Backbone as ProteinMPNN parsed JSONL, in Angstrom:
{"seq_chain_A": "MVKVTMTCQHRLQALEIDDTLIGDDKEMLEDLVVAAINDAVSNVESTVQEKLAGLTSGMGLPPGMNLPF", "coords_chain_A": {"N_chain_A": [[-39.762, 185.319, -24.316], [-40.112, 187.903, -22.461], [-41.759, 187.233, -19.301], [-44.177, 187.168, -16.681], [-44.844, 187.262, -13.687], [-47.873, 186.684, -11.479], [-50.096, 187.035, -9.017], [-53.745, 185.524, -7.871], [-54.474, 187.335, -7.101], [-54.134, 189.484, -9.059], [-51.763, 190.508, -8.379], [-48.47, 191.829, -9.865], [-46.272, 190.037, -9.218], [-43.408, 189.258, -10.712], [-41.375, 190.057, -13.081], [-39.658, 188.845, -15.813], [-37.046, 190.036, -18.274], [-35.721, 189.08, -20.784], [-32.063, 188.922, -21.79], [-31.078, 189.794, -24.331], [-32.715, 191.352, -25.184], [-32.879, 193.852, -24.158], [-31.576, 196.895, -25.138], [-32.978, 196.612, -27.624], [-35.207, 197.517, -29.801], [-37.47, 200.012, -28.314], [-40.51, 200.111, -28.48], [-41.089, 197.5, -28.802], [-40.218, 196.255, -27.443], [-41.811, 197.133, -25.194], [-44.322, 196.39, -25.984], [-43.997, 193.398, -25.961], [-44.125, 193.655, -22.981], [-46.538, 194.628, -22.209], [-48.101, 192.748, -23.618], [-47.356, 190.045, -22.208], [-48.24, 190.478, -19.641], [-50.765, 190.391, -20.053], [-51.263, 188.161, -20.827], [-50.644, 186.726, -18.297], [-52.846, 187.654, -17.064], [-54.889, 186.827, -18.172], [-54.103, 184.111, -17.473], [-55.14, 183.698, -14.837], [-57.423, 184.557, -14.678], [-58.731, 182.073, -15.703], [-57.821, 180.468, -13.914], [-58.947, 181.003, -11.293], [-61.828, 180.729, -12.19], [-61.603, 177.617, -12.743], [-61.323, 177.203, -10.057], [-63.267, 177.812, -8.724], [-65.023, 176.317, -9.749], [-64.631, 174.087, -9.157], [-65.093, 174.401, -6.642], [-68.153, 175.134, -6.317], [-69.194, 172.934, -7.443], [-70.414, 170.984, -5.81], [-72.461, 171.825, -4.965], [-74.966, 172.265, -5.765], [-76.304, 174.318, -7.012], [-78.645, 176.138, -9.212], [-78.904, 175.238, -12.813], [-76.939, 177.538, -14.738], [-76.413, 179.488, -12.898], [-74.308, 181.086, -11.871], [-71.063, 182.108, -10.364], [-69.035, 184.332, -8.898], [-71.201, 186.764, -8.292]], "CA_chain_A": [[-38.586, 186.865, -23.798], [-40.87, 188.245, -21.116], [-42.131, 186.38, -18.237], [-44.792, 187.872, -15.987], [-45.56, 185.876, -12.546], [-49.099, 186.98, -11.181], [-50.653, 186.302, -8.243], [-54.537, 185.537, -8.066], [-55.425, 188.735, -6.932], [-53.867, 190.406, -10.046], [-50.578, 191.454, -8.368], [-47.591, 191.491, -10.459], [-44.939, 189.387, -8.247], [-41.813, 189.159, -10.813], [-40.965, 190.359, -14.091], [-38.418, 188.573, -16.186], [-37.026, 190.045, -19.507], [-34.422, 188.4, -21.628], [-30.852, 189.77, -21.794], [-31.282, 190.012, -25.671], [-33.957, 192.13, -25.437], [-32.06, 195.139, -23.542], [-31.021, 197.758, -26.184], [-33.278, 196.474, -28.623], [-36.527, 198.713, -30.348], [-38.31, 200.611, -27.07], [-41.818, 200.547, -28.533], [-41.221, 196.533, -28.834], [-40.105, 195.584, -25.765], [-43.046, 197.501, -23.994], [-45.488, 195.735, -26.397], [-43.69, 192.396, -25.767], [-44.573, 193.306, -21.654], [-48.084, 194.284, -22.157], [-48.547, 191.095, -23.716], [-46.668, 189.404, -21.055], [-49.022, 191.209, -18.455], [-52.176, 190.319, -20.085], [-51.233, 186.826, -20.758], [-50.532, 186.494, -17.246], [-54.203, 187.778, -16.573], [-55.681, 185.9, -18.613], [-54.103, 182.95, -16.804], [-55.373, 184.47, -13.515], [-58.645, 184.327, -14.802], [-59.219, 180.978, -16.016], [-57.448, 179.409, -13.178], [-59.843, 181.332, -10.807], [-62.488, 180.063, -12.934], [-61.163, 176.388, -12.834], [-61.264, 177.145, -8.6], [-64.41, 178.328, -8.273], [-66.201, 175.834, -10.583], [-64.616, 172.731, -8.077], [-66.222, 174.457, -5.144], [-69.18, 175.135, -6.194], [-69.562, 171.442, -8.039], [-71.316, 170.131, -4.844], [-73.27, 172.977, -4.354], [-76.194, 172.308, -6.24], [-76.468, 175.948, -7.838], [-79.353, 175.825, -10.308], [-77.958, 175.543, -14.507], [-76.59, 178.881, -15.527], [-76.356, 180.381, -12.103], [-72.45, 181.191, -11.919], [-70.312, 182.675, -8.564], [-69.133, 184.943, -8.283], [-72.504, 187.09, -9.305]], "C_chain_A": [[-38.871, 187.665, -22.715], [-41.902, 187.428, -20.61], [-42.557, 187.456, -17.118], [-44.969, 187.112, -14.86], [-46.522, 187.145, -11.663], [-49.472, 186.496, -9.866], [-52.19, 186.183, -8.774], [-55.772, 186.598, -8.127], [-54.548, 189.901, -7.976], [-52.921, 191.132, -9.634], [-49.409, 191.501, -8.808], [-46.483, 190.672, -9.06], [-43.394, 189.308, -9.238], [-42.179, 189.208, -12.343], [-39.734, 190.11, -15.004], [-38.243, 188.903, -17.821], [-35.44, 189.155, -19.911], [-33.497, 189.417, -21.754], [-30.669, 190.146, -23.402], [-32.263, 190.901, -26.057], [-33.492, 193.731, -25.1], [-31.545, 195.834, -24.669], [-32.024, 197.712, -27.442], [-34.473, 197.615, -28.831], [-37.491, 198.557, -28.49], [-39.542, 199.76, -27.064], [-41.9, 198.454, -28.675], [-41.155, 195.841, -27.76], [-40.957, 195.917, -24.965], [-43.885, 196.89, -24.679], [-45.706, 194.289, -25.833], [-44.261, 192.525, -23.784], [-45.624, 193.495, -21.469], [-48.505, 192.945, -22.986], [-48.329, 190.131, -22.604], [-47.85, 189.434, -19.498], [-50.317, 190.802, -19.011], [-52.376, 189.024, -20.337], [-51.643, 185.924, -19.477], [-52.027, 186.715, -16.221], [-54.98, 186.753, -16.876], [-55.705, 184.276, -17.981], [-54.854, 182.282, -15.208], [-56.709, 183.762, -13.461], [-59.502, 183.254, -15.126], [-58.993, 179.907, -14.88], [-58.457, 179.694, -12.041], [-61.343, 180.75, -10.813], [-62.62, 178.588, -12.725], [-61.672, 176.21, -10.869], [-62.643, 176.778, -8.101], [-65.752, 176.832, -8.724], [-65.827, 174.444, -9.888], [-65.151, 173.419, -7.124], [-67.415, 174.691, -5.507], [-69.931, 174.005, -6.973], [-70.994, 170.979, -7.466], [-72.182, 171.185, -4.512], [-74.68, 172.946, -4.309], [-76.828, 173.135, -6.797], [-77.435, 175.276, -8.939], [-78.485, 176.157, -12.036], [-78.069, 176.925, -14.228], [-76.579, 179.996, -14.11], [-74.788, 180.253, -11.658], [-72.044, 182.057, -10.626], [-69.213, 183.255, -9.165], [-70.349, 186.188, -9.493], [-72.045, 188.322, -10.265]], "O_chain_A": [[-37.956, 188.123, -22.03], [-42.805, 186.966, -21.307], [-41.817, 188.33, -16.668], [-45.359, 185.986, -15.172], [-46.065, 188.225, -11.291], [-49.069, 185.359, -9.623], [-52.347, 186.583, -9.928], [-56.898, 186.773, -8.592], [-54.381, 191.062, -7.604], [-52.802, 192.265, -10.101], [-48.763, 191.037, -7.869], [-46.207, 191.257, -8.012], [-42.324, 189.297, -8.628], [-43.101, 188.543, -12.815], [-38.841, 190.956, -15.046], [-38.963, 188.338, -18.644], [-34.448, 188.818, -19.266], [-33.828, 190.601, -21.827], [-29.856, 191.062, -23.534], [-32.562, 191.131, -27.229], [-33.81, 194.664, -25.837], [-30.864, 195.051, -25.331], [-31.969, 198.633, -28.257], [-34.592, 198.526, -28.011], [-37.904, 197.606, -27.826], [-39.811, 198.943, -26.184], [-43.073, 198.087, -28.617], [-41.913, 195.0, -27.278], [-41.103, 195.23, -23.954], [-44.731, 196.566, -23.845], [-46.765, 193.835, -25.4], [-44.757, 191.508, -23.298], [-46.153, 192.776, -20.62], [-49.458, 192.272, -22.593], [-49.273, 189.466, -22.177], [-48.079, 188.574, -18.647], [-51.178, 190.924, -18.14], [-53.501, 188.56, -20.154], [-52.42, 184.973, -19.388], [-52.279, 186.215, -15.125], [-55.592, 185.979, -16.14], [-56.645, 183.483, -17.93], [-55.023, 181.168, -14.713], [-57.107, 182.866, -12.716], [-60.72, 183.291, -14.953], [-59.607, 178.846, -14.769], [-58.984, 178.653, -11.647], [-61.959, 180.39, -9.81], [-63.77, 178.203, -12.512], [-62.278, 175.214, -10.475], [-63.04, 175.86, -7.384], [-66.835, 176.529, -8.224], [-66.693, 173.576, -10.006], [-66.01, 172.71, -6.599], [-68.085, 174.243, -4.576], [-71.146, 174.091, -7.151], [-72.071, 170.724, -8.003], [-72.58, 171.131, -3.349], [-75.446, 173.325, -3.423], [-77.971, 172.863, -7.164], [-77.195, 174.195, -9.476], [-77.702, 177.072, -12.292], [-79.007, 177.459, -13.637], [-76.726, 181.205, -14.291], [-74.301, 179.251, -11.134], [-72.921, 182.636, -9.985], [-68.495, 182.617, -9.934], [-70.367, 186.381, -10.708], [-72.82, 188.766, -11.112]]}, "name": "protein", "num_of_chains": 1, "seq": "MVKVTMTCQHRLQALEIDDTLIGDDKEMLEDLVVAAINDAVSNVESTVQEKLAGLTSGMGLPPGMNLPF"}
């Protein structure tokens, strides 16, 4: 119903709101926007972790040492 597109630098690129939500309860729409943004941030964080894991896997870092510090 609400879709957010965000870069890995946490910049909001796009916000799409389903036409059926326009005119509905304002608080519900606000909650959906907040949930969509939080979901996008979570997806960014997991994508960044995956990319860093791939980059650091060949570095031979000691166990438990994570980047960035």
